[in-house]
N, C-alpha and C positions, 0 to 999 in steps of 0.2 A: 435823467435821473443824475447824479453825483453816491458815486461810491469809492468806499474810500483805496486807497492801492495797496500791497501789501505792505510794505514801508507801512505807511498808516495802521491800517489792522492791528501790523507788529504794536504802532505805540499807545494804542488804547488798551490797547495785555500789555503796556507795561505800568498804562495809568488804575487800573484798577487789578492788577495783584498786586494780593499784600503782603506776598517774601519770591524770594525769588526762586527759591524749589516751588511756591505753584504757578508763578510764567512760567520756566521748564517745562514743565509738566502739562497745564493745559492750553499753551501756544505751541508747544511741541506734538502735543496729537492734535491740533488744529495743521498743523502745520504736515501733518502724513498725512487727514483728511484731504488735504488740501489736491494732494501730488496724486490717491485713489480716484478724488476725482477728475485730479485732465487724463492719466490712464485713462477712466471707463466713456469719457466725455463726447456723448457723436458732436459732430461738426456743426449741426440746428441749433444747441444752443447755446443760450446765451455764455460764454468764456470767459469775462468780468462778473458776471451776479453768478456764477458757481466760486470762480476766487473766495472770490469775499464771505461769502455763506460760508462757505467753509472757513477762510479763516480768524470767522466770527464766531460760527454756533453753541461755542461752546465756553464763551465770553460768562454768562451768568458766573459760571463754577467759583468764583473768585466774591459772591455774594454769602456764603456758605462755607465760607473762616470765620472763624472765630478769635478772635485777642494773638492767642498764644499761632496761631497758625494752624489748626487742625479742624478739617473737613468735617462736617456737620451732615456725614451719610443717610442720617434715618433721612432730611431732606432735600437728596440729593433730586427726588427727583421733579423738585420748583426750579432747575438752574437753567429748563430752558426759557419761563417766563419770567424768571427773573434778569435772561440776557436778553427776553423783548424789551426790557424795560429800559437799560442800560444803554440800548441802541438808540432807542423810542428818542429819553433823554439829549442824547447824545447829535438830534435833531439828521436818525439817519431813516432811507424812507424806509413804508414795512414793509414795502415790498423785500426788505435783504432787515429789517426784523424777522420776518417768520421767520427765521433758515435756527434762532433762538427756538423757538417756542413749537415749530413744528416739524425737529427731528427728531423725537424721543422713539427707542423704536425699529417700529414700522408704524405709527399712526399711531397715538390714544386717542380715542374716542370720548363721546360722553358720560355712555354707556360705560368702557373701561371702570373707568373714575368715581362712577359711582362702584360698580361692581366690586373692584379692590380698594373702595374708601382712598383713594388716593388723594395728598392735599393740597389738591387743586382746584381752581376756580369749576366748576363743569361745563363742559364744552370741549368741541371737537378740537386735537392739533393732531389736526391730517396737513405732511406736506403736500398741494397739490402742485405748484409748476414742476416744467420735468426737471427743473433745477434744484426743489426742491428736494423729489425723488432724490436726484442724486449722490447731493449731499448728505439725505438723509442714510439713501444702498450704504456711499466707502465708508460713512462712520462705522458698521455694524462690525468695521474689518480690524478694528484696531479699540485700545479699552484703553482709560486711563487706573486702571487698577496698581495694585504694588507692587512687583513693578506692571508700569505696561507692560503688552501684551496688542498680537498681533492673532487674528484667526483666523483662521477659512469658511468658507463656506457654512461647510455638514458642519460643523464647531458651533457658528450662530442660530445655522438650523433648527438647531438641535437643543440649544441656551430657547430660542423661544417658542419651545413647543411645550411650554411649564403656560403658557402666556393663553394654546388655541389653537387648533388645525389651522386657522382664519388667518393667523398670527403665519406659521408658516407656508401657507398658498403666498398671505401677499409675499413673502421677501422671497418665495421665490419666481413671485412671480415678474418683477424686480432684478432682479437672477440673467431669470431671459431674456428682459428688454435690454443689460446694461452688462454684463457677464461679467467674468467674473475678475480682480484687478493679477497681477503676477505677486503675492503677499513673499513669496522669498529673494523677489528683485527688491520690493520695500524695506524690506528689511536691512539689504545691503547698503543698503542710501543710504538708510536712516543710523546706520550705523559710522555711514562717510562722513555723515552730518554732526555724530554728537547728539541724535535726537534716539529720543527714547525706543527701542529694539531687541524688546528679549524673544524666548522658544514662545513658538504656537500653538499655544493651550485653548483650554476650554473657555467663554464669556464668567468675566468677575469680576464685570465691572461696579464702583460704584453706590450704586443708585438701587432704590428699592423696586422699578419693574421697569424693561425696556418693552414691554408689550410686545 
């Protein structure tokens, strides 16, 4: 399976980003998620797949910017399937495309979509492989809100509680499996690399649902 290198992933971001600001927000977040995932990654996982998946999981966000550079927050829940479409159109393997469509919250099920009346085709968008699960989990510790923010495990668990105890339990199962990232160290690293690294606080991502 041919996977894009970090430089090739960056080139894809540059290709689809409508503005420099959008690129810095989305690519910067993906780089942070990649570093989070590498920090937590068991040796048994496919490291190249985890890196590529982390670096490209949010590429669909670019499709939600209008001609004035504004992000369509109301349709944000669709960024996963839009990213899946982008990577598929680029000829990348389905195994990689799934990192886009299967990372929202701790997994979106067909029942979630019906119950919340989400603007998505009714299907299960759930991380299945350990690599997918790790990237999905690492993504929970950083947001693309304005300004971007790091989250603690407790903060994300509190946030996801509104979607049901089953979602909290799913998050804690991932926490038990992969451990917790050193968010403080990540903040320092992000700041030194000129990536978004504001204070830690509660989640308020620009999405309708992080189920």
